[in-house]
C-alpha positions in Angstrom: -2.6 -22.7 -19.9 -5.2 -23.2 -16.8 -4.1 -25.4 -13.7 -6.5 -28.0 -12.0 -5.8 -28.5 -8.8 -7.8 -31.2 -7.1 -6.9 -31.8 -3.7 -8.0 -35.8 -2.8 -7.9 -38.2 -0.1 -8.8 -41.8 -0.6 -10.2 -41.5 -4.0 -9.2 -44.8 -5.6 -12.5 -45.5 -6.4 -13.4 -42.0 -7.8 -10.5 -40.5 -9.2 -10.4 -42.2 -12.6 -13.9 -40.7 -13.4 -13.5 -37.2 -12.4 -10.0 -37.4 -14.0 -12.1 -37.9 -17.3 -14.7 -35.6 -16.6 -12.1 -33.0 -16.2 -10.3 -33.9 -19.2 -13.8 -34.1 -21.5 -14.6 -30.7 -20.4 -11.6 -29.2 -21.1 -10.9 -30.8 -24.6 -14.5 -29.3 -25.1 -13.6 -26.1 -24.7 -10.1 -26.4 -26.6 -8.7 -25.4 -22.7 -4.8 -26.2 -22.3 -4.2 -27.3 -18.7 -2.3 -29.0 -16.5 -4.5 -31.6 -14.0 -2.8 -31.7 -10.5 -4.0 -34.1 -8.1 -2.7 -33.2 -4.7 -2.9 -36.4 -2.4 -3.5 -35.6 1.3 -1.8 -38.9 2.2 -4.3 -41.4 0.8 -3.9 -44.9 2.1 -5.9 -46.4 -0.7 -4.1 -46.4 -3.7 -5.1 -43.2 -4.9 -1.8 -42.8 -6.7 -1.8 -46.3 -8.5 -5.6 -45.3 -9.5 -4.8 -42.0 -10.7 -1.4 -43.3 -12.8 -4.1 -46.2 -14.5 -6.6 -43.3 -15.0 -4.0 -41.1 -16.8 -2.4 -43.9 -19.3 -6.4 -43.9 -20.7 -7.0 -39.8 -21.2 -5.9 -37.7 -23.8 -2.7 -36.1 -23.6 -1.9 -33.2 -26.0 -2.9 -29.8 -24.5 -3.7 -31.7 -20.7 -0.8 -32.6 -18.7 -1.4 -34.9 -15.8 0.4 -34.7 -12.6 0.1 -36.6 -8.9 1.7 -34.7 -6.3 1.9 -37.4 -3.0 2.0 -35.1 0.3 1.6 -36.1 3.8 -2.0 -36.4 5.8 -2.4 -32.6 7.0 -5.6 -31.6 5.9 -7.5 -30.5 2.8 -6.2 -27.0 3.4 -2.8 -28.2 3.0 -3.3 -30.4 0.0 -4.7 -27.2 -1.5 -1.9 -25.0 -0.9 0.8 -27.4 -2.3 -1.4 -27.9 -5.3 -1.4 -24.3 -5.7 2.0 -23.8 -4.8 3.5 -26.5 -7.2 0.6 -24.7 -10.4 1.9 -23.3 -13.2 -0.4 -22.3 -15.3 -2.9 -18.9 -15.0 -5.4 -19.2 -13.9 -5.5 -21.6 -11.1 -8.6 -23.3 -10.3 -9.3 -25.8 -7.4 -12.2 -28.2 -7.4 -12.5 -31.3 -4.8 -11.3 -34.7 -6.6 -15.0 -36.3 -6.5 -16.3 -33.2 -8.3 -18.9 -32.3 -5.6 -19.1 -29.1 -7.2 -19.3 -29.9 -11.2 -16.6 -29.3 -13.5 -18.5 -26.7 -15.5 -18.6 -24.3 -13.1 -15.1 -23.7 -14.5 -17.0 -21.7 -17.3 -18.5 -19.3 -14.5 -15.1 -18.8 -13.2 -13.3 -17.7 -16.1 -16.3 -15.5 -17.2 -15.4 -13.8 -13.8 -12.3 -13.4 -14.4 -12.8 -12.0 -18.1 -15.1 -9.7 -16.9 -12.4 -8.3 -14.3 -12.5 -10.6 -11.5 -9.4 -11.3 -9.4 -10.9 -14.4 -7.6 -14.0 -16.5 -8.0 -15.3 -19.0 -6.0 -18.2 -21.3 -5.6 -20.1 -22.0 -2.4 -23.0 -24.3 -1.7 -24.1 -21.3 0.6 -24.9 -18.8 -1.5 -28.4 -18.1 -1.7 -30.0 -19.9 -4.9 -27.2 -22.5 -4.6 -28.4 -26.6 -4.6 -26.7 -28.7 -2.5 -27.9 -32.3 -3.3 -27.0 -34.9 -0.3 -28.6 -38.2 0.1 -31.6 -38.3 2.9 -29.4 -40.3 5.6 -26.6 -37.1 5.2 -29.2 -35.1 5.7 -30.9 -36.9 8.7 -27.0 -37.1 10.3 -26.3 -33.7 10.1 -29.2 -32.4 11.4 -29.2 -34.7 14.1 -25.9 -33.7 14.9 -26.5 -29.8 15.0 -29.4 -30.6 17.3 -27.3 -32.4 19.7 -24.9 -30.3 20.0 -27.4 -27.6 20.5 -29.0 -29.7 23.3 -25.6 -30.2 25.1 -24.0 -26.7 25.0 -27.5 -24.4 24.8 -27.4 -24.1 28.8 -23.4 -23.6 28.8 -23.6 -21.0 26.1 -26.9 -19.1 27.2 -25.4 -18.3 30.8 
């Protein structure tokens, strides 16, 4: 049985769609799994949205667990979720599925071929990151601002 950890923070609007996408993916492949939402202290009723979503999702080979945590950051939520997982292998994806759930196929293939760990990265050459124009603009502007602000002191 696979454990799928979804660290989350204020995902009430998206958690139902993410859980449905994960359940559909796992069901299509006949994989048994526990899906753990490790909630990093959300203030937007993510827990209630989780419970509402789970009531509509297939059970059987899939189980769902909500792990409420104090707000300590994504890393803490990942550690708590992985620490509570009972399956093997353990996979984690962001709850908003910025990396699509079908990446699990690649992870499982790598593990079947002998890898101890499989990691997805948007920084690997050839990977495609789709961000809205305004996110690219703000990111570039922020980077340029830091360069201007600190370039002089860093170059001395």
